Each structure stands twice: as C-alpha cells, then as structure tokens.
LOVO-231829 format. One record per residue (C-alpha): residue in three letters; x, y, z. Coordinates in pm, whole numbers, plus 50000, padded with zeros to 5 digits. Example, Ala and Ser with C-alpha at 12.3 -4.5 7.8 and 13.67 -1.06 7.14 Angstrom:
2
ALA512304955050780 SER513674989450714 
This chain:
500
MET889075428984112 GLU892565421584237 SER892375384984127 GLU891185395583781 TRP894125419683753 ASP896525392583869 SER895295368383599 ARG895585395183328 GLU899065404183449 GLN900125367683452 HIS898765363083100 PHE900705393582983 LEU903935381383146 ASP903495346782992 ALA903005362382648 VAL906125384082689 ARG908175353782801 GLU906995332782506 ASN907795360682261 ILE911285364782407 ILE911955327282386 SER910645325482030 GLY912715355981934 LEU915895340682077 PHE915135307581908 PHE914695322881563 THR917665346181612 ILE919965316681678 LEU918545298181377 TYR919005328681155 ILE922635332981258 LEU923345296381182 ALA921515298880849 TYR923385330680752 LEU926755314780826 LEU925775284080626 SER924565304480328 SER927725325780335 HIS929825294080346 PHE928465282280011 ARG927895315579836 LYS930095321979537 ARG932065354179545 THR932455368479196 ASP932915403779066 LYS929145405779014 GLU927895388079327 ASP930475398679580 TYR928935428979744 TYR932265438979890 THR933745446579547 SER930705452679322 ASP928765484979271 ASP926245496879527 GLU923175485579332 ASP924275449379285 ALA925635449279638 MET922245458079787 VAL920415433279562 TYR922615404179668 LYS922495414780030 ILE918695413480023 ALA918725379779845 LEU921185365380096 TRP919115377880389 ILE915965362180243 CYS917745329080178 SER919095329180533 PHE915605335480670 THR914195307080458 LEU916915283380570 ALA916285293280934 VAL912595284880891 SER913605251580735 ILE915795242981035 GLY912955253181265 ALA910535230181080 VAL912965201081123 LEU913195208481497 LEU909435210881557 LEU908775174381637 PRO912045168281830 ILE911465198982048 SER907855188882113 ILE908785152882199 ILE911645163282428 THR909415189182598 ASN906795162782669 GLU909365139482826 ILE910925167383037 LEU907525177583174 LEU906755141083242 VAL909955136183442 TYR909865170283617 PRO906175179583641 ASN906525204583926 SER909975218683864 TYR910195256583873 TYR912965257383612 VAL910915241383333 LYS907635259883379 TRP908435280683072 LEU908025248582871 ASN904255247182823 GLU901565239982568 SER901205276282469 LEU904905279682377 ILE904975247682169 HIS901705255981995 GLY903025290781919 LEU906205276781763 TRP904185254281530 ASN901985283581422 GLN904985306481368 ILE906825280581158 PHE903715275480946 LEU903285313080900 PHE906945318980814 SER906905289280575 ASN904025304580379 LEU905665338580387 ALA908975325480255 LEU907445301480004 PHE904895324479839 ILE906435359279883 LEU910055361779995 ILE911765335279780 PRO910005345879455 PHE910825381979542 ALA914515373279592 TYR914725354779261 PHE912975381479055 LEU915035408579225 THR918325392179126 GLU917105388378767 SER915505422778731 GLU917075452878563 GLY914225478078575 PHE911605485778313 ALA912745499777980 GLY912915537677987 SER912935539978366 LYS915825553878566 LYS918265526778661 GLY918735519179026 ILE917625497479313 LYS914165513579324 ALA913505505178959 ARG914525468979016 ILE912315465979323 TYR909405481779131 GLU909785456678848 THR910075427979097 VAL906885438179279 VAL904935440878952 VAL906145406778831 LEU905405391779172 LEU901835405379166 LEU901265391178818 LEU902645357578932 GLY900395358379238 MET897335364379021 LEU898375335578796 VAL898885311879089 PHE895605322779247 GLY893735315778924 PHE895415281978892 THR894415273579251 VAL890785283379191 VAL890615262178875 LEU892305232379045 THR889955234879342 ALA886945236479110 LEU888095205378924 LEU888775184979238 ASP885915196679461 VAL882995211479268 ASP880595212579566 LYS882975230779794 ILE884085257379545 THR880525270379519 GLN880565278479891 GLU883825298079872 SER884455332879737 ILE887395354179638 SER887375369879987 ASP888205335980141 PHE891715336079997 TRP893525335480331 ASP891155310580493 PHE890675286080206 TYR892765290579893 LEU896145297280052 PRO895915267280293 TYR894715246180000 LEU897705256879791 TYR900035249380083 SER898365215480117 CYS899245207979754 ILE902845218879808 SER903085197580124 LEU901855167779922 LEU904595175379668 GLY907075176479958 VAL906125142280094 LEU906305127979741 MET909815142379710 LEU910645126080044 LEU909195093379913 ILE911785093979633 SER914765109079811 THR914605091880151 PRO914995055480030 LEU917805066479797 GLY919455085580080 VAL919175056280322 THR921155034280084 HIS923585061579980 LEU924445069180344 PHE926325036080356 THR928485049080071 VAL928945082880238 ILE930295067980560 GLY932825048880348 GLN934025082480218 LEU934105099880555 VAL935315071080775 VAL938305049980673 LYS937315014380587 PRO939244983980716 GLN942024975380470 PHE942194937580508 MET943444928080160 HIS945264959980063 ASP948874970780106 LEU948565008280156 ASP952335014080140 ASP952654998079798 GLU949575015779661 LEU950805049179796 ASP954275044679646 SER952745035179313 ALA950515066179317 ARG953475088579400 PHE955615073679123 GLU952825078478870 GLU952265114178987 ASP955965122678949 HIS956045106078606 LEU953055126478484 LYS954545158878618 ARG957845152478441 LYS955985143478123 LEU954025175778132 LYS957095196578217 GLY959265181177945 SER956685181677668 ASN957325204177368 ASN954995223877147 SER954605195676898 ILE952315177077137 GLN948705184677070 GLN946585204077314 ASN944215174777377 GLY947205154377491 HIS947985180677754 THR944355180377864 GLU944335142677903 LEU947575143278103 ARG946295170678334 ARG943055151678389 ARG944935119878475 LEU947315139578701 LYS944355153878891 GLU942895118978938 VAL946235105279063 GLU946645134479306 THR943165127979444 GLU943945090979479 ARG947265098479649 LYS945625121979902 GLU942975095779979 LEU945655069180034 GLU947605092680263 ARG944445098780464 LYS943895061480501 GLN947535056180599 LYS947405083080869 ALA944235068381022 SER944745049781346 PRO943925012581377 TRP940935021981594 GLN939535043581314 ARG940105017081050 ASN938934986181238 VAL936374999081491 ALA934865032381383 TYR933635021581040 PRO931904989281157 LEU930245007981445 VAL928915035981222 TRP927785010880962 LEU926004990281228 LEU924325021381370 LEU922975031181028 PHE921764995680967 ILE919974994481305 LEU918265028081242 THR917155016380899 VAL915724983781036 ILE913905002081318 SER912365026981075 LEU911194998880846 CYS909694980381144 MET907815011881247 VAL906455016080895 GLY905354979580890 GLN903704983081229 ASN901865014281115 ILE900614996080802 PHE899154967881013 LYS897564992981251 LEU895875010780961 LEU894694977680816 LEU893274965281146 GLY891524998181210 TYR893125009481535 GLY895775031581378 SER894945068581372 LEU895315091081071 PRO897835119681108 VAL895255146981160 GLY895965174781406 VAL894525182581746 GLN893235215381883 GLU894145209282247 LEU897635198982344 ALA898365180982669 LEU902085179182746 GLY903575159783033 LYS900575136583079 ALA901925104582924 SER904945093082730 LEU904625090582353 SER906385056882343 LYS905795024082523 LEU909525023882600 GLY909285056982784 SER912035082582750 PHE914275057482571 GLY911655051982301 SER911145089582265 ALA914895094282222 ILE914845068181945 GLU911985086981776 VAL913985119481784 ILE917055102181639 LEU914945086281364 ILE913445119881268 PHE916915134981223 TYR918035103381042 VAL915145105380795 MET915855142180728 LEU919555135380673 ALA918755106380441 SER916275127380243 ILE918815155180187 VAL921545130780084 GLY919125112379858 PHE917775144079698 TYR921215156279595 ASN921965121979446 VAL918865120679227 PRO920175124278869 TRP917875153678790 PHE918965174179095 LYS922695167079116 SER923415200578951 LEU921765218279250 ARG924295204079495 PRO925955233779674 ARG929735236779681 HIS931925255979921 SER932375292079798 ASP931265281279450 THR927455283479453 ALA925745310979255 MET922995331279420 THR920305316079196 LYS921375281279312 ILE921285292479675 ILE917725304779620 ALA916785271579457 ASN918365251779742 SER916575273279999 ILE913145266379852 VAL913875229179811 LEU915025225880173 LEU911975245280290 ILE909615221680105 LEU911415190580235 SER911665202780595 SER908045214580605 ALA906945180080486 LEU909115162080746 PRO906575164581034 LEU903875151380799 LEU906095122580688 SER907175113481041 ARG903585112381164 SER902205095180854 ILE904615065580853 GLY904405060381229 ILE907865071981340 THR906175092181614 THR902685094081759 PHE902915130981846 ASP899915148081689 LEU900465176081440 LEU899625210281580 GLY898215241981431 GLU897685244581057 PHE899955214580995 GLY897195191881123 ARG894505207780902 ILE896085198080570 ASP893355181680360 TRP895025149980236 LEU896065138880586 GLY892495127380649 SER892435103980348 PHE892955067780449 TYR893905056580099 ILE896585083280056 VAL898175076680396 PHE897985038780362 GLY899315038980005 TYR902145062080111 ASN903165038580393 VAL903195008580160 ALA905135027179891 PHE907685040280142 GLY908315005880291 VAL908544988679951 PHE910845014879798 THR913185014780098 ALA913354976780105 MET914024975579730 CYS916805001479753 LEU918434982880043 GLY918174949679861 ASN919704964779550 LYS922494980479755 PHE923574949179943 THR923154924279657 LYS924584944679369 THR928124930979398 MET926984894779406 ARG924504899979121 ASP927204916078907 TYR929524887078984 LEU926934860978885 LEU926124879278562 ASP929824882278481 ARG930274844978539 LEU927484837678293 ARG929024861478040 PHE932434845578091 TYR931204810478008 TRP928574817977743 GLY929354852977618 SER931484867777343 PRO935254874077382 HIS934514910477464 ASP932064899977736 LYS934674876277879 THR937164904977903 LEU934614926378086 ALA933724897778320 ALA937364892378412 SER937674929178515 ASN934954926378781 PRO936474933479128 LEU934884902979288 SER935954881078996 MET939514893879026 ALA939524886579400 VAL938164851279349 ASN940614844079067 GLY943474857679276 ARG942574834879565 ARG942384804879333 SER945804812979188 LEU947244815879538 GLN945784782079639 ALA947134765879322 THR950584779979394 LYS950514765779746 LEU949484731279614 ASP952344731379364 
C-alpha cells in the first residue's frame, strides 16, 4: 500500500514539475513575442490604445495579445527540434546526474503536444477571431460597444467554421472516397481537424520550398548590408566628400528656389536629396568601421554562410540516396521516445550541434526569403509602422512556416530525430513519392538559386560584351555602363597609360 502511494505521489510531483517548467517556458516566449509585436506595431490615433476611445483600445489590446500568443507558439515550434536534440545529448553525457533529471521523455513529449494544440488553437480560432474583431462594428440596429463587436465576430467565426468544415469534408471525399464512408460528423476532432492541419502543414512546407532557397541566396546580400565589405578599389574619403558636396548643393537649391519652379521639380529634388543622405550615412558607417570589421568580419561571415549552405545541400543529397537505396526512413512519428540512449549523429555531440545550427539557419533563410518574394514584400513589418492587420497576417504566416519547420528538417534529412505527438501522424509524411520529390525539388531549387547568385555578374558581363560588339548603339551604351565592364575598361586604360 505504501509503495503504491509512493508511486502515485511521485507521478503527481512529476506532473506538477512538468507543468511548472512548461508554464515558465511559454511565459518567457510570450514576453518576448509581446515585446517584438509592440516593437513593430503602428501607433495611430485609431490603433494606439493609449489615446483612442475605450472600445477601440480594448479591441486592439485583445488583437495584440492574440498576436503575441501566436508568435510565442511560432517561436516554440522553431525550438522543438533544437530542445529535443540538446536534451538527448545532455542525457547522453550526464545519464545519472541529479540536476538534469527534470529533462525526460515525458517533458519533451508534452512540449510537442502542447505546441501542436496551441498551433491549432491559434490557427483555426484565435487569429481569425482577432482579424474579424478588428474589422467588426456590430450588427446594424444593435447597441454599439465591445459586446456588439464580439457578438458579430463570434457569429462570423461560426459561419466561417461551418464553411471550412464543409470544404474539408468535400476535399476528403474527393481524395479518399473509401475512408470518408467510415467517418462521421462526430469525428471532427479525431479526423477532420487533423486532416485540415495536415493540408495546412503541406502548404507550409511548400512555402518553405519557395522561400528557403531564395533566402539562402539573399542572406549573402544581407550580410553585405549589415557587415562592412572590404573596400579594395574604393576611396571612401573621396566618395564621402562628393556625397557631402552634392547634399549641400541640393539643400541650397531647395532653399533658394522660388515659386516659379514647379511642384514636381521640388519632389524630384527631395527624392534625390533623400537618396544622397542615405548614401552619405552608409559611407560614414563604412568609414567608421575598423580594419578588422572591413577585412576579417565580412569574409568570415560569408564563409560561414557558404559552409552551412554546402552542408545542408550535402545532407539533402545524402537523404535522397538513402531513400533511393531503400534504407532511408520516412519522417513518420514514433509513439515511444527514448532519450539519452544514443547520439543522433555519427559525429556525436559535434554533429548534433551542427544539426541545431542548420535548423536555425533554415528558419532564418526561410523568413528572409519569404519577405523577399515579390508577392509578399508588402507584408514586411517595419519598426513602429506596421498596422494591426499586417501584424495579424505576419503572425499567421510565421505560425505556418514555423509549424512546418520540424517537418521540413526531418523530411530533407537535416536531423534524424523522429517527430513526436500529432506532428508524426500527418498523412502525407508516409508518402514516399511526396517526400522524395520534395527532397529533389529542394536540392535543385537551392542549387539553381546559388548558381544564379554567384554567376549573375559574369553572365551579365558576357551578355554586355556581346551587345557591345553586335548590338545597336543603345545596347552599346548600356553595355558600357555595366560595373564589371567599367572595372575592366578602367584597368585597361591604366595599363595603357603605364605603357605610354
């Protein structure tokens, strides 16, 4: 009797400890997400709940809280695989340590289930509720107020839910006729909702298929903007003086202009002045950079990105060959989790660390690539200049991308950690053709984007040379303005001067 009570007490204490850890984890994520959402949120007379009326203030408070919760879930989804991999390595190194006994299979499995639950809650209920609440005004003839707006939002949300449910039933019937006859309306939570989430997860990995290769190549441009490049053939002092002279000239021209100048002339001058000011600030930043930043930091960061890209492509290629030869496993989940039994990588803890870095690298590349896709550039958030509707749109996009990240990482072979909980029960993960085709498409698209990135300058130069010799006079003028052509022509002129 005493041993039975001891086991029940230990089970209760373990559950309390896991709930406390999970609560602290999500609290920290929510605080970070709230600060990030507040950083980008636009404060206007309508949206700023410190200066607006009480009704709008409460509406935008609720929307901001929901967006913060969604963003916190997104961050948690990104951290699922890294936390699981690191936990496995810690338990492998310290199997009997008293201080890491709270890291166990039950805690990790619980985190995966909670992230899946919160993802569904935010995706199907909270985010649509936040959007309809910000757009609602109450039904015609009803008393205005927050209650009327919430009532209208709930009604619209129920109608949308019925529409989505009907669409899911029809789609399921079209794709799987035999299985739909075995299901009923009462199986919504056990069949239709996971099936709908499976479709959205497939949409997420397809979005990652487009955005990640673009982001991988665009990251090389981003580091050129954040880290000062080596200035081997540039005289920063002369360029800075020229920019300052032009800026002063434009300011004097604007100040001394009279009313006879047309308004479009003023607009053109102001636009050019803004460009020159931006160029002058960038040149001052480059001039203030130390030689170490200019000559060492940029090559190291560039080399690190290149190494990570090559490693990820090698892993994708290895996974393709494993699937072809038949000893590569599909990314289906497991019911029983065994942590601390064996390392996930043949390189041990070092290989696991590389896997964690690659997961973060893929997520960073996918976000950068998504906001550089021409159709989604308008969604890019800006500091203190992002409307609430855009914050809601960004929240749902980041949730879809982050929820698909564990599926992507496991599907293309970045990690061998099995998906846990409902993430491993997604239908399309068991299809060999989908997983194999996705691996091939991901590798080909990434290689094509990298090839286009690193050969663009030379290809443009060769095309300009052909235009220069066989094109029209206009084409020759355009060819001469190519940066590489100008550099080559300048070097030839310098050599001719030395020979003379």
